[in-house]
SERO-4910 file (N, C-alpha, C, O; in steps of 0.05 Angstrom, whole numbers):
BEGIN
 pado doro    nc1    nc2    nc3   cac1   cac2   cac3    cc1    cc2    cc3    oc1    oc2    oc3
  Unk    A    680    -99    778    682   -120    757    708   -134    760    729   -122    756
  Unk    A    707   -160    767    731   -177    770    740   -186    742    724   -198    727
  Unk    A    764   -182    735    775   -190    709    790   -217    713    808   -219    729
  Unk    A    781   -237    697    790   -264    700    805   -274    676    798   -268    653
  Unk    A    827   -288    681    841   -302    660    839   -332    664    838   -341    687
  Unk    A    838   -347    643    835   -377    644    859   -389    630    865   -382    607
  Unk    A    872   -408    643    893   -424    631    883   -452    627    878   -467    646
  Unk    A    880   -460    602    870   -487    595    842   -486    583    823   -477    596
  Unk    A    840   -495    558    814   -495    545    810   -522    531    803   -524    507
  Unk    A    814   -544    546    811   -571    535    783   -582    540    763   -571    531
  Unk    A    782   -604    556    756   -617    561    738   -600    579    714   -597    573
  Unk    A    748   -590    601    732   -577    621    733   -546    618    715   -532    628
  Unk    A    754   -536    606    758   -507    603    734   -492    591    727   -471    602
  Unk    A    722   -502    569    699   -488    558    677   -483    578    663   -462    577
  Unk    A    672   -503    596    651   -499    616    658   -478    636    641   -462    645
  Unk    A    684   -477    644    693   -456    662    690   -428    650    679   -410    663
  Unk    A    699   -425    625    698   -399    612    668   -391    609    662   -368    615
  Unk    A    651   -409    600    623   -402    596    610   -393    621    595   -373    621
  Unk    A    614   -407    643    601   -400    668    611   -374    680    596   -358    690
  Unk    A    638   -370    680    648   -345    690    639   -321    672    633   -300    683
  Unk    A    638   -325    646    630   -304    628    601   -296    632    593   -273    627
  Unk    A    584   -315    641    556   -310    646    550   -297    673    527   -290    678
  Unk    A    570   -295    690    566   -284    717    567   -253    716    585   -242    704
  Unk    A    548   -241    729    549   -212    733    573   -205    750    578   -219    770
  Unk    A    587   -184    743    610   -176    760    635   -190    753    655   -187    767
  Unk    A    635   -205    731    660   -219    722    663   -215    692    644   -218    676
  Unk    A    688   -210    684    694   -208    655    718   -226    649    740   -223    661
  Unk    A    714   -245    632    736   -263    623    751   -247    601    741   -242    580
  Unk    A    776   -240    608    791   -222    590    812   -238    573    818   -229    551
  Unk    A    822   -260    584    843   -275    569    840   -305    574    834   -314    596
  Unk    A    843   -320    552    844   -349    554    869   -359    541    877   -351    519
  Unk    A    883   -377    555    908   -388    546    906   -418    540    894   -433    556
  Unk    A    917   -427    518    919   -455    512    941   -459    492    946   -442    474
  Unk    A    955   -482    494    977   -488    475    967   -497    448    981   -496    428
  Unk    A    942   -507    447    931   -518    423    919   -497    404    901   -482    413
  Unk    A    928   -495    379    916   -476    360    886   -482    356    870   -463    351
  Unk    A    878   -507    357    850   -514    354    833   -503    377    812   -493    372
  Unk    A    844   -505    401    829   -495    424    827   -464    422    806   -453    428
  Unk    A    849   -451    414    848   -422    411    828   -413    390    814   -394    394
  Unk    A    826   -429    368    806   -422    348    777   -425    359    760   -409    352
  Unk    A    773   -445    376    746   -448    388    740   -424    407    717   -415    407
  Unk    A    760   -415    422    755   -392    439    747   -368    423    728   -354    429
  Unk    A    762   -363    402    756   -339    385    729   -341    372    716   -320    368
  Unk    A    720   -365    365    694   -368    353    671   -365    373    651   -352    368
  Unk    A    675   -376    398    654   -375    418    654   -349    434    633   -339    442
  Unk    A    677   -337    437    680   -313    454    698   -293    439    721   -289    446
  Unk    A    687   -280    418    703   -263    401    716   -239    415    735   -228    404
  Unk    A    705   -231    437    717   -207    451    739   -214    470    750   -196    483
  Unk    A    745   -240    473    765   -249    493    793   -251    479    795   -262    457
  Unk    A    813   -240    493    841   -242    483    851   -271    486    844   -283    507
  Unk    A    866   -281    467    876   -308    469    907   -308    468    919   -290    456
  Unk    A    919   -328    479    948   -330    480    956   -359    484    940   -376    494
  Unk    A    981   -366    477    991   -392    483   1013   -391    505   1026   -411    510
  Unk    A   1015   -368    518   1035   -364    539   1021   -360    566   1008   -340    570
  Unk    A   1024   -379    584   1010   -376    611   1018   -351    626   1003   -341    642
  Unk    A   1043   -341    621   1051   -317    635   1034   -293    628   1032   -274    644
  Unk    A   1022   -293    604   1004   -271    597    979   -270    615    965   -250    616
  Unk    A    974   -292    628    951   -294    647    961   -290    676    950   -274    691
  Unk    A    980   -306    684    988   -307    712   1003   -282    721   1004   -276    745
  Unk    A   1015   -266    703   1030   -243    711   1018   -217    701   1029   -195    707
  Unk    A    996   -218    687    985   -193    675    973   -175    697    958   -184    713
  Unk    A    981   -149    697    970   -131    716    940   -125    712    927   -114    729
  Unk    A    930   -132    688    902   -127    682    883   -150    690    860   -149    683
  Unk    A    894   -170    704    878   -193    711    878   -196    742    898   -194    755
  Unk    A    853   -199    753    850   -201    782    850   -230    793    859   -235    815
  Unk    A    841   -249    776    838   -276    785    844   -295    762    840   -288    738
  Unk    A    854   -319    768    862   -338    748    847   -364    753    847   -374    776
  Unk    A    835   -376    732    824   -403    733    843   -421    719    850   -417    696
  Unk    A    852   -443    733    872   -461    722    858   -488    716    848   -501    734
  Unk    A    856   -494    690    842   -518    681    861   -534    663    856   -538    640
  Unk    A    882   -544    676    903   -558    662    909   -585    676    898   -590    697
  Unk    A    926   -602    665    934   -627    679    945   -621    707    958   -600    711
  Unk    A    940   -640    725    948   -636    753    978   -631    757    986   -616    775
  Unk    A    994   -642    740   1023   -638    742   1031   -609    739   1053   -601    747
  Unk    A   1014   -592    727   1020   -564    722   1007   -545    743   1014   -522    743
  Unk    A    990   -556    759    974   -538    777    992   -522    796    988   -498    800
  Unk    A   1012   -535    808   1028   -522    828   1043   -498    816   1041   -476    828
  Unk    A   1057   -502    795   1073   -480    783   1055   -456    774   1061   -433    780
  Unk    A   1033   -463    761   1015   -442    751   1002   -427    774   1001   -402    774
  Unk    A    991   -442    794    978   -429    817    998   -412    833    992   -390    842
  Unk    A   1022   -423    837   1042   -408    852   1049   -382    839   1051   -361    852
  Unk    A   1053   -383    812   1060   -359    798   1037   -338    799   1042   -314    802
  Unk    A   1012   -348    797    989   -330    799    987   -317    826    983   -293    829
  Unk    A    990   -333    847    989   -322    874   1011   -303    880   1007   -282    893
  Unk    A   1035   -309    871   1058   -291    875   1053   -264    862   1064   -244    870
  Unk    A   1037   -264    841   1031   -239    826   1004   -227    835    993   -210    821
  Unk    A    995   -235    859    971   -223    870    944   -230    859    925   -215    861
  Unk    A    943   -254    846    917   -263    834    903   -283    852    915   -300    864
  Unk    A    877   -280    854    860   -301    866    861   -325    847    863   -321    823
  Unk    A    858   -349    858    862   -373    842    838   -392    846    831   -399    868
  Unk    A    828   -401    823    808   -422    821    821   -445    806    827   -441    782
  Unk    A    825   -468    818    841   -489    805    826   -515    804    812   -523    822
  Unk    A    828   -528    781    815   -554    776    824   -574    796    847   -573    806
  Unk    A    807   -594    802    814   -615    821    832   -635    807    831   -638    782
  Unk    A    849   -650    821    857   -644    849    875   -620    850    887   -612    830
  Unk    A    877   -608    874    892   -583    878    920   -585    867    928   -568    851
  Unk    A    935   -605    875    963   -608    867    970   -638    864    953   -655    871
  Unk    A    994   -643    856   1003   -671    853   1014   -682    879   1017   -707    881
  Unk    A   1021   -665    898   1031   -674    924   1019   -657    946   1011   -634    942
  Unk    A   1019   -668    971   1009   -652    993   1029   -630   1000   1020   -609   1010
  Unk    A   1055   -634    996   1074   -613   1002   1069   -589    984   1071   -566    993
  Unk    A   1063   -593    959   1056   -571    941   1031   -557    950   1030   -532    950
  Unk    A   1011   -572    959    986   -560    968    991   -542    993    980   -520    995
  Unk    A   1007   -552   1011   1013   -537   1035   1027   -511   1029   1021   -490   1041
  Unk    A   1044   -511   1009   1058   -487   1002   1039   -466    989   1041   -442    995
  Unk    A   1021   -476    972   1002   -457    960    983   -446    981    976   -422    980
  Unk    A    975   -462   1001    957   -452   1022    972   -430   1038    960   -409   1044
  Unk    A    997   -435   1045   1012   -415   1060   1016   -389   1044   1014   -367   1055
  Unk    A   1021   -392   1018   1024   -368   1001    999   -352    999    999   -328   1000
  Unk    A    976   -366    994    951   -352    992    943   -338   1018    933   -315   1018
  Unk    A    948   -351   1041    943   -339   1067    960   -314   1071    950   -293   1080
  Unk    A    985   -316   1064   1004   -294   1068    997   -270   1050   1000   -247   1058
  Unk    A    987   -276   1026    980   -255   1007    951   -245   1011    942   -226    998
  Unk    A    936   -259   1029    908   -254   1033    892   -256   1007    876   -238   1000
  Unk    A    896   -278    994    882   -284    968    865   -308    971    870   -326    987
  Unk    A    844   -310    955    826   -333    955    838   -355    938    845   -351    915
  Unk    A    839   -379    950    848   -403    936    825   -423    937    818   -433    959
  Unk    A    813   -429    915    790   -447    914    795   -470    895    806   -467    873
  Unk    A    787   -495    903    790   -519    887    763   -525    874    743   -524    887
  Unk    A    764   -533    849    739   -539    834    728   -566    842    730   -585    827
  Unk    A    717   -568    866    703   -592    875    674   -588    867    657   -582    884
  Unk    A    668   -591    842    642   -583    830    619   -597    843    598   -584    847
  Unk    A    622   -622    851    599   -637    861    588   -626    888    566   -632    895
  Unk    A    604   -610    902    594   -598    927    572   -579    921    557   -572    940
  Unk    A    569   -570    896    549   -550    889    526   -562    873    508   -547    865
  Unk    A    526   -588    868    503   -600    854    480   -603    873    484   -607    897
  Unk    A    456   -602    863    432   -603    880    431   -628    897    422   -627    919
  Unk    A    439   -651    886    437   -676    900    455   -676    925    446   -684    947
  Unk    A    480   -668    922    499   -668    945    490   -647    965    492   -652    989
  Unk    A    480   -625    957    471   -604    976    447   -615    991    443   -609   1015
  Unk    A    430   -630    978    406   -642    992    416   -664   1012    406   -665   1034
  Unk    A    435   -681   1003    445   -701   1022    458   -688   1046    454   -697   1068
  Unk    A    473   -667   1042    486   -652   1064    464   -642   1083    467   -643   1107
  Unk    A    443   -632   1072    421   -622   1089    408   -645   1105    403   -641   1129
  Unk    A    404   -668   1093    393   -691   1107    412   -700   1129    403   -708   1151
  Unk    A    438   -700   1124    457   -709   1144    458   -689   1167    457   -697   1190
  Unk    A    460   -663   1161    462   -643   1182    437   -641   1199    438   -636   1223
  Unk    A    414   -647   1186    388   -645   1201    383   -671   1217    363   -673   1231
  Unk    A    400   -691   1215    397   -716   1230    376   -734   1218    368   -753   1232
  Unk    A    367   -730   1194    346   -747   1182    356   -775   1179    341   -794   1184
  Unk    A    381   -779   1171    392   -806   1168    402   -818   1194    406   -842   1196
  Unk    A    405   -801   1215    416   -811   1240    447   -812   1238    458   -804   1217
  Unk    A    460   -822   1258    489   -826   1256    497   -842   1232    485   -863   1226
  Unk    A    517   -833   1217    525   -846   1192    539   -872   1197    555   -875   1216
  Unk    A    534   -892   1180    547   -917   1180    568   -919   1157    591   -927   1161
  Unk    A    559   -912   1133    576   -917   1110    569   -898   1087    547   -887   1085
  Unk    A    588   -896   1068    585   -883   1042    596   -902   1022    620   -910   1024
  Unk    A    580   -910   1002    589   -930    983    583   -920    955    560   -916    948
  Unk    A    604   -917    938    600   -904    912    611   -921    890    633   -933    893
  Unk    A    598   -922    867    608   -934    843    609   -912    821    588   -902    814
  Unk    A    633   -906    812    637   -885    792    653   -898    769    677   -897    769
  Unk    A    639   -910    750    652   -926    729    641   -918    702    619   -909    699
  Unk    A    658   -922    681    651   -917    653    673   -929    636    694   -938    646
  Unk    A    670   -927    609    690   -936    591    707   -911    583    697   -895    567
  Unk    A    731   -908    594    747   -884    590    738   -862    608    723   -869    626
  Unk    A    745   -838    605    765   -827    587    793   -833    599    799   -825    621
  Unk    A    810   -847    584    836   -854    595    854   -830    596    855   -814    576
  Unk    A    868   -827    618    887   -805    621    915   -815    617    921   -839    620
  Unk    A    933   -797    609    961   -805    603    981   -795    624   1005   -800    621
  Unk    A    971   -782    644    989   -771    665    982   -780    693    998   -777    711
  Unk    A    957   -789    697    948   -798    724    932   -824    721    922   -830    699
  Unk    A    930   -838    743    914   -863    743    885   -857    749    877   -834    753
  Unk    A    868   -877    749    840   -874    752    833   -862    780    812   -849    783
  Unk    A    850   -868    800    845   -857    827    847   -827    826    829   -813    837
  Unk    A    868   -816    814    871   -787    814    852   -774    795    846   -750    798
  Unk    A    841   -789    776    822   -777    756    794   -776    767    781   -755    766
  Unk    A    784   -799    777    756   -800    785    751   -798    815    730   -787    823
  Unk    A    769   -809    831    763   -810    860    761   -782    874    747   -780    894
  Unk    A    775   -761    864    772   -735    877    743   -726    880    736   -712    899
  Unk    A    726   -734    861    697   -727    863    686   -737    889    675   -722    906
  Unk    A    688   -764    894    676   -776    917    692   -768    943    679   -765    964
  Unk    A    718   -766    941    733   -758    965    726   -730    975    724   -726    999
  Unk    A    721   -712    956    712   -685    964    684   -686    976    678   -671    995
  Unk    A    667   -703    965    640   -706    976    641   -718   1004    627   -708   1022
  Unk    A    657   -739   1007    660   -751   1033    670   -732   1054    659   -730   1076
  Unk    A    691   -717   1046    702   -697   1064    681   -676   1073    680   -668   1096
  Unk    A    664   -669   1054    643   -649   1059    620   -660   1077    611   -647   1095
  Unk    A    612   -685   1071    589   -696   1085    596   -706   1113    582   -701   1132
  Unk    A    619   -720   1115    627   -732   1141    639   -712   1160    634   -712   1184
  Unk    A    656   -694   1149    667   -673   1165    686   -682   1187    690   -668   1207
  Unk    A    698   -705   1183    717   -716   1203    743   -723   1188    743   -729   1165
  Unk    A    765   -722   1203    791   -728   1192    793   -759   1189    790   -773   1208
  Unk    A    799   -768   1165    802   -797   1161    825   -809   1176    845   -795   1181
  Unk    A    823   -834   1184    844   -848   1199    862   -865   1182    884   -871   1190
  Unk    A    852   -875   1160    868   -892   1143    855   -898   1117    831   -895   1113
  Unk    A    871   -907   1098    862   -913   1071    874   -940   1062    897   -945   1066
  Unk    A    857   -957   1050    866   -981   1037    856   -981   1008    833   -976   1003
  Unk    A    874   -988    990    866   -988    962    877  -1012    947    900  -1020    952
  Unk    A    861  -1024    929    871  -1045    911    863  -1037    883    845  -1020    879
  Unk    A    876  -1048    863    869  -1041    836    887  -1056    817    903  -1073    824
  Unk    A    884  -1049    791    901  -1061    771    904  -1043    747    887  -1027    741
  Unk    A    927  -1046    733    934  -1031    709    934  -1051    686    949  -1071    686
  Unk    A    918  -1047    666    915  -1066    644    924  -1056    617    929  -1072    599
  Unk    A    925  -1030    613    930  -1020    586    954  -1002    583    972  -1008    567
  Unk    A    956   -980    598    977   -961    593    996   -956    617   1010   -936    618
  Unk    A    996   -976    635   1014   -974    658   1003   -959    682   1014   -961    704
  Unk    A    981   -945    678    967   -932    700    944   -949    710    930   -961    693
  Unk    A    939   -949    736    916   -964    746    890   -954    733    885   -930    734
  Unk    A    875   -972    721    850   -964    708    826   -975    723    803   -969    715
  Unk    A    830   -992    743    808  -1002    760    818  -1000    789    841  -1009    795
  Unk    A    803   -989    807    812   -987    835    788   -988    854    766   -979    847
  Unk    A    794   -998    878    774  -1000    900    788   -987    924    808   -996    933
  Unk    A    775   -966    934    787   -950    956    769   -951    980    744   -947    978
  Unk    A    780   -957   1003    765   -957   1028    778   -936   1047    802   -937   1051
  Unk    A    762   -919   1058    771   -898   1076    758   -902   1103    733   -905   1104
  Unk    A    774   -902   1124    764   -907   1151    763   -880   1166    782   -865   1166
  Unk    A    740   -875   1179    736   -850   1194    729   -857   1224    722   -880   1230
  Unk    A    733   -838   1241    724   -842   1269    694   -848   1270    679   -845   1251
  Unk    A    685   -857   1293    657   -864   1298    648   -888   1281    624   -892   1275
  Unk    A    668   -905   1273    662   -929   1257    648   -923   1231    632   -939   1221
  Unk    A    654   -900   1219    643   -893   1192    663   -903   1171    687   -899   1174
  Unk    A    653   -916   1151    670   -927   1130    660   -917   1103    636   -915   1098
  Unk    A    679   -911   1085    672   -902   1058    686   -920   1038    709   -927   1042
  Unk    A    671   -928   1018    683   -945    997    676   -934    970    654   -925    964
  Unk    A    697   -933    952    694   -921    926    705   -940    905    727   -950    908
  Unk    A    689   -946    885    698   -962    862    700   -943    838    680   -932    829
  Unk    A    724   -940    827    729   -924    804    740   -942    782    757   -959    787
  Unk    A    732   -937    757    738   -956    736    736   -943    708    716   -930    702
  Unk    A    757   -946    692    756   -936    664    749   -959    645    747   -954    621
  Unk    A    745   -983    655    741  -1006    637    713  -1018    640    709  -1042    636
  Unk    A    693  -1002    648    666  -1012    651    651  -1010    625    654   -990    611
  Unk    A    635  -1031    617    620  -1029    593    596  -1009    594    585  -1001    574
  Unk    A    589  -1002    619    567   -983    622    576   -961    641    595   -964    657
  Unk    A    563   -938    639    568   -916    657    550   -918    681    525   -919    678
  Unk    A    561   -918    705    546   -920    730    555   -898    749    579   -894    753
  Unk    A    536   -883    760    542   -862    780    522   -866    803    503   -850    805
  Unk    A    527   -886    819    508   -892    841    522   -892    868    544   -903    871
  Unk    A    509   -879    887    520   -877    914    499   -884    935    476   -876    933
  Unk    A    508   -900    954    491   -907    977    502   -893   1002    526   -894   1007
  Unk    A    485   -881   1018    493   -870   1043    475   -882   1065    450   -879   1064
  Unk    A    487   -896   1083    471   -910   1104    474   -897   1131    496   -890   1140
  Unk    A    452   -894   1144    452   -883   1172    436   -901   1190    423   -920   1181
  Unk    A    436   -894   1215    422   -910   1235    392   -909   1231    378   -929   1235
  Unk    A    381   -886   1223    352   -882   1221    342   -887   1192    322   -901   1188
  Unk    A    356   -876   1172    348   -879   1145    372   -883   1126    395   -878   1134
  Unk    A    366   -892   1102    387   -896   1082    378   -883   1056    354   -879   1052
  Unk    A    397   -876   1039    389   -864   1014    406   -875    991    428   -885    995
  Unk    A    395   -872    967    408   -879    942    408   -855    925    387   -843    920
  Unk    A    432   -848    915    435   -825    896    445   -836    870    467   -847    867
  Unk    A    427   -834    850    434   -842    822    437   -816    806    417   -804    799
  Unk    A    462   -808    800    467   -783    787    458   -784    758    456   -762    745
  Unk    A    454   -807    747    445   -809    719    415   -809    716    404   -807    694
  Unk    A    401   -810    739    372   -809    738    363   -780    732    371   -762    746
  Unk    A    347   -776    711    339   -748    703    321   -734    723    322   -710    725
  Unk    A    304   -749    737    284   -736    754    290   -741    784    300   -723    797
  Unk    A    284   -765    793    286   -771    822    315   -781    828    319   -805    830
  Unk    A    334   -762    830    362   -769    834    367   -782    861    384   -799    864
  Unk    A    351   -774    881    355   -784    909    329   -798    918    307   -787    914
  Unk    A    333   -821    929    310   -835    942    319   -842    970    340   -855    975
  Unk    A    302   -834    989    307   -839   1018    290   -862   1027    266   -863   1023
  Unk    A    303   -882   1040    289   -906   1048    288   -906   1079    308   -904   1093
  Unk    A    263   -910   1088    260   -912   1117    263   -942   1124    245   -956   1131
  Unk    A    288   -951   1122    295   -979   1127    319   -980   1146    336   -962   1146
  Unk    A    320  -1000   1162    342  -1003   1180    340  -1028   1197    322  -1045   1193
  Unk    A    359  -1031   1215    360  -1054   1233    361  -1044   1261    376  -1026   1268
  Unk    A    344  -1054   1279    343  -1045   1306    348  -1069   1325    338  -1091   1321
  Unk    A    363  -1063   1346    370  -1083   1367    357  -1074   1393    364  -1053   1403
  Unk    A    338  -1090   1403    324  -1082   1427    342  -1082   1451    341  -1063   1467
  Unk    A    358  -1103   1455    375  -1105   1478    403  -1113   1469    407  -1122   1447
  Unk    A    423  -1109   1487    450  -1117   1480    452  -1147   1475    468  -1157   1459
  Unk    A    435  -1162   1490    435  -1191   1486    426  -1198   1458    434  -1219   1447
  Unk    A    409  -1180   1446    400  -1185   1419    423  -1186   1399    421  -1199   1379
  Unk    A    444  -1172   1405    468  -1172   1387    479  -1200   1385    486  -1209   1364
  Unk    A    482  -1213   1408    494  -1240   1409    475  -1261   1399    483  -1281   1388
  Unk    A    449  -1257   1404    429  -1277   1395    420  -1273   1366    404  -1288   1356
  Unk    A    430  -1251   1354    421  -1243   1327    391  -1240   1326    379  -1245   1305
  Unk    A    379  -1231   1348    350  -1225   1348    346  -1196   1342    343  -1179   1360
  Unk    A    346  -1190   1316    344  -1162   1307    318  -1158   1292    309  -1176   1279
  Unk    A    307  -1135   1294    283  -1128   1280    290  -1111   1256    305  -1091   1259
  Unk    A    278  -1117   1233    284  -1102   1209    261  -1083   1203    238  -1091   1202
  Unk    A    267  -1058   1200    247  -1037   1196    245  -1031   1166    265  -1025   1153
  Unk    A    221  -1031   1155    217  -1025   1127    193  -1006   1126    170  -1013   1130
  Unk    A    199   -980   1120    178   -960   1119    176   -948   1091    179   -962   1071
  Unk    A    170   -923   1090    164   -909   1065    190   -903   1049    212   -903   1060
  Unk    A    187   -898   1023    208   -889   1006    199   -862    995    176   -859    985
  Unk    A    216   -842    996    208   -816    986    231   -803    971    255   -808    977
  Unk    A    225   -787    951    245   -773    935    243   -743    940    225   -730    930
  Unk    A    263   -732    954    262   -703    960    268   -687    934    281   -697    916
  Unk    A    258   -663    934    262   -645    911    292   -637    911    304   -630    931
  Unk    A    304   -638    887    332   -632    883    334   -608    864    323   -609    842
  Unk    A    349   -588    872    353   -565    855    369   -573    830    389   -587    831
  Unk    A    359   -564    806    371   -572    781    390   -551    769    399   -554    747
  Unk    A    396   -530    784    414   -510    775    441   -522    769    451   -538    785
  Unk    A    454   -515    747    480   -525    741    500   -520    764    502   -497    773
  Unk    A    514   -541    772    532   -538    795    554   -518    790    561   -502    808
  Unk    A    565   -517    766    586   -499    760    577   -470    759    593   -452    765
  Unk    A    552   -466    753    541   -438    754    542   -429    783    549   -406    789
  Unk    A    533   -446    802    533   -438    830    561   -435    840    567   -417    856
  Unk    A    579   -453    832    607   -452    842    622   -427    833    636   -415    849
  Unk    A    619   -420    807    633   -396    798    622   -371    811    637   -353    817
  Unk    A    596   -370    815    584   -347    830    595   -346    858    600   -325    869
  Unk    A    597   -370    871    607   -371    898    636   -362    900    644   -348    919
  Unk    A    652   -368    880    680   -359    879    681   -329    879    696   -316    894
  Unk    A    665   -316    862    664   -287    860    655   -275    887    666   -254    895
  Unk    A    635   -287    900    626   -277    925    647   -279    947    650   -261    963
  Unk    A    662   -302    947    683   -305    967    706   -285    963    716   -274    982
  Unk    A    712   -279    938    733   -259    932    724   -232    942    739   -217    955
  Unk    A    698   -225    935    688   -198    942    686   -194    972    691   -172    982
  Unk    A    677   -215    987    672   -213   1016    696   -222   1032    695   -220   1057
  Unk    A    717   -232   1019    740   -243   1033    732   -266   1052    742   -268   1075
  Unk    A    713   -282   1043    703   -305   1059    718   -330   1051    724   -334   1027
  Unk    A    724   -347   1070    738   -372   1064    718   -392   1052    698   -398   1064
  Unk    A    724   -403   1028    706   -422   1015    705   -448   1030    724   -456   1044
  Unk    A    683   -463   1026    682   -490   1037    701   -509   1022    711   -528   1034
  Unk    A    707   -502    997    726   -518    981    752   -502    977    761   -497    955
  Unk    A    763   -493   1000    787   -477   1000    812   -495    997    809   -519    991
  Unk    A    835   -484   1000    860   -499    997    862   -522   1017    873   -543   1011
  Unk    A    852   -517   1041    853   -539   1062    836   -563   1054    844   -586   1058
  Unk    A    812   -557   1042    796   -579   1032    810   -594   1010    809   -618   1009
  Unk    A    823   -579    992    838   -591    971    861   -608    981    866   -629    971
  Unk    A    874   -598   1002    896   -613   1015    887   -639   1027    900   -660   1024
  Unk    A    864   -639   1040    854   -664   1052    848   -685   1030    853   -708   1035
  Unk    A    838   -676   1007    833   -695    985    860   -706    974    862   -730    969
  Unk    A    879   -688    971    905   -697    960    918   -717    979    931   -736    970
  Unk    A    916   -713   1005    927   -732   1025    914   -759   1022    928   -779   1024
  Unk    A    888   -760   1018    875   -786   1014    883   -799    988    886   -823    987
  Unk    A    887   -783    967    897   -794    942    925   -805    945    930   -827    934
  Unk    A    942   -791    958    969   -801    963    969   -827    979    984   -846    973
  Unk    A    952   -828    999    950   -852   1016    940   -876    999    950   -898   1002
  Unk    A    920   -871    982    910   -892    964    932   -902    945    934   -926    941
  Unk    A    948   -883    934    970   -891    917    990   -908    932   1000   -928    921
  Unk    A    996   -900    956   1015   -916    972   1005   -944    977   1020   -963    974
  Unk    A    979   -947    983    968   -973    988    968   -990    962    973  -1014    964
  Unk    A    962   -978    940    963   -992    914    990  -1003    909    993  -1026    900
  Unk    A   1011   -987    913   1038   -996    907   1049  -1017    926   1066  -1032    919
  Unk    A   1039  -1017    951   1050  -1036    971   1036  -1063    972   1042  -1080    988
  Unk    A   1016  -1066    954   1001  -1092    954   1019  -1115    946   1035  -1112    927
  Unk    A   1017  -1138    959   1031  -1162    952   1011  -1184    945    992  -1189    960
  Unk    A   1016  -1198    924    997  -1219    915   1000  -1243    932   1021  -1250    942
  Unk    A    978  -1257    937    978  -1283    951    974  -1305    930    956  -1304    914
  Unk    A    993  -1324    930    992  -1345    910    979  -1371    920    979  -1377    944
  Unk    A    966  -1385    902    954  -1411    908    974  -1433    900    986  -1432    879
  Unk    A    977  -1453    918    996  -1475    912    982  -1502    918    964  -1504    934
  Unk    A    991  -1522    903    980  -1549    907   1002  -1567    919   1026  -1565    912
  Unk    A    994  -1585    937   1013  -1605    948   1020  -1626    926   1043  -1631    920
  Unk    A    999  -1638    915   1003  -1657    893    980  -1652    874    960  -1639    881
  Unk    A    981  -1662    850    959  -1658    831    933  -1669    841    912  -1660    832
  Unk    A    934  -1689    859    909  -1701    868    896  -1687    892    874  -1693    900
  Unk    A    911  -1667    904    901  -1654    928    888  -1628    920    897  -1614    902
  Unk    A    866  -1622    934    851  -1597    929    869  -1573    934    889  -1574    949
  Unk    A    861  -1550    923    875  -1525    927    875  -1517    956    853  -1518    969
  Unk    A    897  -1510    967    899  -1501    994    884  -1474    997    882  -1459    978
  Unk    A    874  -1468   1021    862  -1442   1026    882  -1420   1020    906  -1423   1028
  Unk    A    874  -1399   1007    893  -1378   1000    903  -1363   1025    888  -1359   1044
  Unk    A    928  -1355   1023    939  -1338   1044    927  -1311   1042    925  -1300   1020
  Unk    A    919  -1300   1064    907  -1273   1063    926  -1253   1050    949  -1252   1059
  Unk    A    918  -1238   1030    936  -1218   1018    944  -1197   1037    928  -1187   1053
  Unk    A    969  -1190   1036    979  -1169   1054    975  -1142   1042    993  -1130   1030
  Unk    A    951  -1132   1045    944  -1106   1035    952  -1085   1056    940  -1085   1078
  Unk    A    970  -1068   1050    980  -1049   1069    967  -1022   1065    969  -1011   1043
  Unk    A    953  -1013   1084    940   -987   1082    960   -964   1086    984   -969   1090
  Unk    A    950   -940   1086    967   -917   1090    952   -897   1108    928   -893   1106
  Unk    A    968   -885   1125    957   -864   1142    951   -839   1125    965   -835   1105
  Unk    A    932   -823   1133    928   -797   1119    938   -774   1136    930   -751   1130
  Unk    A    954   -779   1155    967   -758   1171    995   -754   1160   1010   -773   1157
  Unk    A   1003   -729   1155   1030   -723   1145   1051   -726   1167   1045   -722   1191
  Unk    A   1076   -732   1159   1097   -735   1178   1124   -726   1167   1141   -743   1160
  Unk    A   1129   -699   1164   1109   -678   1166   1093   -675   1140   1070   -667   1141
  Unk    A   1105   -682   1117   1092   -679   1092   1090   -705   1077   1081   -706   1054
  Unk    A   1098   -727   1090   1097   -754   1077   1078   -771   1093   1071   -765   1116
  Unk    A   1068   -793   1080   1051   -811   1093   1067   -834   1106   1087   -842   1096
  Unk    A   1057   -843   1128   1070   -865   1143   1053   -890   1139   1029   -890   1143
  Unk    A   1066   -912   1131   1051   -937   1128   1038   -945   1154   1050   -944   1175
  Unk    A   1014   -953   1152    999   -961   1176   1009   -988   1186    999   -998   1206
***
């Protein structure tokens, strides 16, 4: 019986506690939160669980084997480090840390202590992503061309991170899982309209083999949209995460070039075949993920969403932040009031490498 402590019982914490508490072989023994209201909710929902407002009661307790950290990203490093130093396995909310240097230190510490470090990349365990991964690995889509995602809604506004760090980790972890290649560069544009943090952003990630990924994240959308397109040489698919039944639709559509000369003559044939919706497992992703964490701890198996996976996502987030900050506006100017507007100067959008040097990003 693995004894688990949880730090953080805000927006996502109740889901973490509920799923771990429902797993055979796991006992949630302590939950920590600074909010008296949150503590009252824990006592009402889980009367047998000890509560505290001191994280040390979780991270240093000899009666706790593993710690789940469900707090703001700025606190992840210190809490995870303290837990690992005290011999605890760690399950930490995404993103892993606020910097790649912090992530690297946690990975080294977990390896040295022979402890499991897992990042809560929940979407890797949802039925839709697992089905897409199956289709990619089985070659159903053919060689990948692109991943294009729109993840927008009205709020929830964060006060410590921008929309990139809040919403993009979902898609970046999925991209990392599906493509399985090290990204070559990141370009990001966006804007901050309300509280000084970027609330609208467009991120492009470049991969080898001419694979491109594009993510639109937005806190200022009038509607909630969770739609992703994945294009391959043979087939393409649309994943609508808000669709209650047929979340994935696979399209037997594409473009074929008979000869190389056809490329130059634009003599291409367009293929339009059947559309089908594969069956998608509806089991709650967090139920599968928490069970997987317990299995990895028990078998000493490296998780697919381990510290290294978390580090790769943090590096892409850092690169996107660098690109956002280095953007320079292009201005329109007129010669005289009677002359039409000159063509705009191309904006100097500077991307960022996702390779550390050693722990910093180098402008591309």
